[in-house]
C-alpha positions, -999 to 999 in steps of 0.1 A, spaced: 87 -853 386 51 -864 384 40 -835 406 58 -811 383 42 -826 352 8 -825 369 11 -789 379 22 -780 344 -8 -798 329 -31 -780 354 -16 -747 344 -20 -754 307 -57 -763 313 -62 -731 332 -46 -711 304 -67 -729 278 -99 -722 298 -89 -685 301 -82 -682 264 -115 -699 256 -133 -675 279 -116 -644 263 -122 -657 228 -159 -663 235 -164 -628 249 -146 -613 220 -169 -632 196 -200 -622 215 -208 -658 224 -220 -654 260 -231 -690 265 -197 -704 255 -180 -677 277 -202 -689 307 -191 -725 301 -155 -716 299 -157 -694 330 -174 -722 350 -148 -747 339 -120 -724 349 -135 -717 383 -142 -754 389 -106 -763 382 -93 -735 403 -115 -743 433 -108 -781 429 -71 -774 429 -73 -752 460 -94 -778 478 -69 -806 469 -40 -785 482 -57 -777 514 -67 -814 519 -30 -824 515 -19 -797 540 -45 -809 566 -37 -846 561 0 -839 567 -8 -819 599 -33 -846 611 -8 -874 605 19 -856 625 -4 -850 655 -13 -884 668 -36 -882 698 -24 -897 730 -48 -921 747 
């Protein structure tokens, strides 16, 4: 349940960032658009890195090296 709520929150943040970006472009505010774009990309890259980290940690935990 917590994971679903977190994913929904992340999706809403991404939608808001995208909307802010489009609104800023439509209004001709390039600096605001740049900030919204950077924020959206930062969130997207951070989410991808977190997902990959979890995948790697599961794999690493399953393969215990023999001594």
